[in-house]
Steps between C-alpha positions, in 0.01 A plus 500: 500500500390533139195707595719738706738536204217586267355759744843642543555524126152637430522778771848632400458466124422862423584831669127583536435182691820545718371837627173361647519426870306176473734362235802594708351307798415205278864497356639507849260225618596288198877551551498399861271210429744365243799545743313315778378223269850433375634482850223255597575290188844408632324327797762297704790543249667796679464343841833378664576134444569447868122547567437154326203620295422338166652706220702735723829593334564847624684671786415771752546772245265361245246429768513857619477627139188287446347634817576856397332461163192322652467799746534745205219306323267583792494855383255374233245453787537858603473620142174304469361685802613828349315428180185408695523832690555681169182346356307583819597865491453559122 
């Protein structure tokens, strides 16, 4: 998470860096990596208590919210592929 925060900070720090396509893709990758990592960090906490899992304290809504943010975090994989194609073509 800290690495993604640093990359995000470094790529959007100045207007010159923000205009470069590579930096925009790196910032997007870092943002979605942070979102997905935070969602994974909650582990079983948002899962409904009736599932009898250790540490589950949530309900159906919190479980759905965690699932949503984990799925949003998978965008980082697609951004990684986009960056690879960018390097291949340039």
